[in-house]
N, C-alpha and C positions, 0 to 999 in steps of 0.2 A: 504493499499500500503506499501510496505516496505519503510526503511530509505533509502538504497539504487534505489530504484524504483523514488522517490520523487525527488532524486538528478538528478535523469537519466531526469525527466521531466522538473526540473529547468537550464537544461542543452538546453535542445531542446528548450524550449520558450524563452529562453536569446535571441536565434537569431531573433527572431521577431522586426520589426520596433517598436519606440516607439509609443504612442498615439499624436495624433494629433488635433489641437485646434478645439472645434466645429463647425460644420459646418451649413448649413442649413438645418433645421430637414426634414428628409426623414424618413419613415415609416422602423423601424426593421421587418423583417420578422423570425419569427420561423414555421419550418416544423418540425412536429413529425408525423415520420413513426411507426405504429405499426407493428409487423411484425404477419403474417396468421393470422388476423383481420376480418372477414366480418360481416356486419350490423346483423345479428343475434347474435354477442356476444357482442352490444354495447346497454347497457339498453333504452336510450334515444331513438333507432328505434322502440324499443315495436315490436321485429320479434318474439320474443321468450321468453317464461315465466323462461328460464334457463341461460339468459345472463345477464351478469354484474357481482360484483357491479362493477359500474365505474361510480361513482359520480361526478370525476372531468371532465371527458370526458362531461357528460349530462350536467355540469354546463358552460361549452365552448357554447353547443348547445344553452344550456337558453339565454347566454348573444351573440350570432352570429346567424350566418346563417346554417342549415342541409340542406344538399345534400341528397334526397332521393334518387335517381338513379345517384348513381357515379360509374363508371367503370374503373376498373384495368386490369392487365392482370393475367392468371392462377397462376402464378409463381411470385418468388419478382425478381429476376436480370431485366426481360423487364421493371417492372414498376417504377423499379428505373431509369433506363435509359432513360425510356419516360418523366419521370418529368425533369429531370438534361438536359436534350436535347429539348423537343417537340416534339420530332422525335419518330415513331412508329416504331416496330421492326424490322420489313422487311426491314427499310431503314437503320438503326444499326448494322444489325447482332445479334440485342442479343434476342432471342426468347426462352431460358430457362434458368433454373439455371446456374452459372457460376461454375466450381469446384475449388475447394481449397485445394486441399490434402486430400478430402473427396470421388474421383471416383464416385461422384452424379452428376458431371456437365455432358455436352455431347460438346465434343471439345474442342478444346485448344484455342480457339478466347477468345483474349480480345479486347474489344473496344479501339480505341487509339487515336489522338488528331486530327482526321479529323472531327470530331464532335466539336460545338462552345456549350461549357458547361455552365448551369446557373450562377452557382458561378463565373465563369471566365468574364463573362458580367457584372455582378453585378461587380467586383471588377473594372471595366474601370470606374464605375460610383463612385468612392470614398469608396465603403462598404466593410468593414470587414468581411472574410467569413468564416466560419467552419464547418466540419462535424465533428458529434460526433455519435458513434456507428459503428454498423454494415455497410458496405461497401458492398460488394458482386460485385464488377464489374470489375474484374480481376482476370486472374489466373497465376498460381506460374511462368507460361513459359514468363511475360509478360517482354519484356526488357525496359529501363535497369535494373530495380529495383520494382518489384511488389508492396513492399510496399511503393512508389511514386508515383503513380497511382493517387491517391485520389487528391495530388497537382500537378502534371504535367501534368497530363490529366484533371481531373476535375477541376482542376482550384481552389482549395477551399486553403485559406494559412495555414491551419492546418488539420489535421487529429487525432483523439483520439479514437479507439475502435479498434474492430475486424476487421479482412478481409473479414469474412465473418461468417456464421453461428459457435454457439460457439460448442466446440465438444459435442458429447453424454456421453461419459465419463470420466473419469481423471478430474472430477471435475466440468463441464459444467458451469453453470454459478456463480460457486464460486472460480473457478482455473480455470484461463484463459490468453491468450496471447493477450497483447494488443500493438497496432502500434501507435507511436508519431510520426507522419510527418510534416515537413516544409520544405518552400523552401531551407533550409540549408541540410537537410538529415532525415531518419530515425530510428529509434530504434524501439526496441520490447523489452516490459516487461511482467515477469511472473505477473501476479497480484492476489492477493488473497484477492479480495473485489464483494463483492455483484453485478453484471454486469449494473443491472438496476440502481440502487444508486451510481455507478461508473460515468456512465453516465449523471447522473445529476450534479455531483459535478465537471465534467468537463465542462459541458456547463454555469452551475454557475460561475467557474472559467473564463471561455472565457468572458462570457457575463461582469463580473466585469473588465478585463484587457481594453476591447476595449473603453471604456468609453461613451462618448458622439459623436462618431462616427458612424453612423449609421451599422446595421448587418446585414448580413443573417447567420441562423444557422440553419444546417440540422441535426437533433435528432432522428437518426434510430436505437430503441431499437431493442436487439435482441428477447426480451418477446414481446409475451409470446410463441415465435415458441420453440420447442423441443430444449431441454431434458425438459420435464416437471419435475417440481421440489417442494418442498418445501421452498416458500420464507422466507426471516425474519418475526417473527411474529409480530411484529410493523406495517408492509406493509399491511397486510389483515387480514380478520375477518372470514374466513370461515375454518370450522374444517379439514384439513388436515395433514396426516402424511406422511413416506414414502412407505405407502402400499394403500393410496387411489389411487382412478382409473384415468386416466389419462385426465379427463373431468373435474373433479375435482379440479386438481394440475392447468390443465391450468388455470379455473377459478381466482385461488389464484395466478398464476404469473401476467394476464391481471391486477387483483385488485393491486399489487404492484407496477405494471407499473403506474397506474394511481392514487397511493400515492403517488409518487414519482414523477411524472408529476405536482401534487397538491403541491409540497416543492419547485419545480422550478418556479411556476407562483406565488407562493407566497412570494417568497424570492426575486423576482424583485421590486427595488424602484417604487413606486408607477410613478414616471414621466416615466421611462423606459418601464413598462406595459401597460400605457395609448399611447405610441405610436408603439406598440408591435402588427402587426397582427398575431396571431397564425393559423396554419393550421393543422387539424389533419386527418389524415388518415389510412385505413390497406392498405398494399401492395399488399394483394390479399386474397381471402375468406378461411375459417376457415377449417382445416385439419379435415377429415372424423371421424378420431381417435377419435376426443373430440365433435362429437357432439352426444345429443343425438337422439336417436331414430326417433322422430318425425320430425328431423331438419335435417336428411338427404337425403328426398325427393328431398332435392332442388339441389343437387350437391354438390360439395366441391372442397377444393384445388386443384389446377392441371388441372381444366378442364373448358370447355369453358360454362358451366351451370352458372345460376344466382350464385350458391352457391359458386363458384370458382371466379367471376369476380366483383360482386357486392360487394362493398366496404364502411365502413362509411366515410364519408368526413364532415367535421364541418371547418368553417372559424367563428372566433372570434377576433374582434380587431374595432376601431375605425371609420374604412370605413363601418360598418354593421349600415344602419341605422333604419332596423326596428328587434330589436334582437328578438330572440324566434321565428321566421316564418322558413318555409322550402322551398326547392326548390325543384320542381317536374321535373324541364328540365332533359334532358340526357345530362350528361357529364361526360369526360374522364379525367384521371390523368395526361393524358398529357396535357390536359389545365392550369397545374398548373405554368408550364413553362413561358406562356403570364402572367399567373395572376400576378406571384413573379414580374416580369420585371415591370409590370405597378404598383404593390402598391410599388413598389421603385423608381418608375420615373424613369427607366433606360431606354436606347433605346432598341427597339426589332431587334434585329442583322436579321431577317426575316429567321434565318434558321428551328425554329422550326415549320415547315408548317402545321401540323397536331393539333397545339396548338391555343386554344381560348380562351383568357382573360375571366375570371369570374367574375371580378370586376364589371360588371353592375349587376350582382346578390346582390349583398352586399348592392347596392342602392334600389333596388325593385326587391326581389324572386318571383314574378309575371312577371316578365320581358320576352318579347317575346324569347321564345327559340333560342338558337343559333345554336344548333345543331338539322338537322333531324335525323339522327342516331348517333350511337355507336361502337365504333369498340373495339376489344379484340383478342390475339392470342396469342399463343404458338407454338413454331417450334421447331425440334431439326434434324439435329446437328446446332449449333450457327455458324453464318457464311454467307456468301452469297450463297454457294453452295443449287444447288435445295434439299427441306427439305424431308427427310424419311418420316417424322411424322410430322402433326400439327395439331391443333384445333383451329379455326376461330368460334366467337361470334360476328355477326352486328345486332343490331335491330334498329327499327323506336320506334315510341312512341306506338306502339301495338304490331306488330310481331318481331320475332327474328328469324334467321337464322343460324344454329349452323353446323358448316363442317368441320368433321374430314376425314383425308387424313392418310393412313396406306401405306407401301411399304410391299410386299409378294416374297419372295426368292424362285422361282420355278424350274421346268427343262429350262425352256425357259429365266432363267433370272429373275430381279428383275421385279417387276409388280405394279404400285401405282393405289388406287382406293380409289375415295372419299366417304362418308357418307352425305349425307343432311337430316338435320331433322327441321321443321318451328312449329315454337309455338305462339299461342295468350297469350302473355303475363297478358293483362286482364282478361281473362279468366281462364287461367291454369299459375299461377306462379309458381308453381314448375315442369313445363315443364313437364310432364306427359303424354299429348294428343299429338303426333306427327301427325300436318295437313297435312303431306305427304304421310301418311300412313291411311286405304289403296290408292292405285292409281286408279281412278286419282283423284288429289286433288279437293276441291270446288273451282267456277269461284273466288270467294275473297281471297282463299289462294293461287290460282294459280296466282292472279295480287300482293299480298304481297311478293309470293316467286321473281317474276320476277324482283319486282323492288328493292328486296333487292340484288339479283345477281347482277343486272347491277350498284349497287351503290358498291360493294365489288370488281367488276372487274374494275369499274374508280379509283377506290385506290389500288387496289395494281398494274394497271398499268404505275401511276406516279415514280415506282420503286426508288429505293436508291435515 
């Protein structure tokens, strides 16, 4: 960072209230979001021979609990919104990526203050809160100032990071625009520092300033999302250069994230680390462009198939009673809302109606499943008007219904139609055998289909 940028950072941070005396000990909570990482890319999941290297993340699983069937949404903005509000996208209006000067979003909708956000609820319980890294929950049209949305709406004390994805050209991870926002205002800096390392530097700076007060840190890395690049040599072990295939560059970028996460955790004082619960997850599945051929069969980012929505989720900390165990029950990323509140001993505002705390699994990974089914969705445009396109995935312990909706404009005007598919995930993990084809389905498949249709109808009927 340049000297001017450093001075600007000091100026912004000087507006913060000073540290207060230590209070009753509560868990610190560190949520680490890896961008575009499905279970197939994290070595400890053993889903692909081409995964990793991810030794630090694997180490979190060895000291924590690994969730084998955790589900996100097919793209990033809906997943982030679900975690921070405890509500599914059809309730919040966030169903696909929000545009930030890229033209990739769908609609100018931005979530406003109608939700109760996780950080603001934690602040009411005396927590310091910070968002570091990618935000991606606002469009440039948001008023009064889009750069203030993480603090004015999201409820964080501070945001230090990018507003959305890093540019695909003009420097990418090595030259980017950083938002520094507190309740006192926001400034933007041009940063010439590797983004993944910069995120960890900011995280350590915040934790150091918070002292003994309990804290919640949302660390949302841009990596290993595109642009795929050659990270600093000290952060990875793979033989890559600018001509390397995207799949190899992606692996190097993920290893760099893993290395920097290790720097963050190893730099925490022992007493701070002891009372910090770390939650690591991916925000959606892995992009098709970086998957080796054998792994493409299970779908990819942007789809409601398993490869697009099944993500790594690992929780490590003092609340874990049986480290190294796996949870096979169905869980959704929306459940992290209630989970963090319970870890922080903060009151539940009862607004996160889709969320269920995962804390019971930390005491007993074999606990009775909390969910009968999991739900994932992607729709466009964002907002509350009827979508022109959507994908839904809803599954129980065995069967999964995938519903895809499209709108076709013809001579008689627009017409929507649905395509339904049903899969037996115990027998067909890659979703290659649609049990609804050929018609009619078997009696067993017909019963499973009717049950999932009913569950979906009941859920969607509850409305925003």
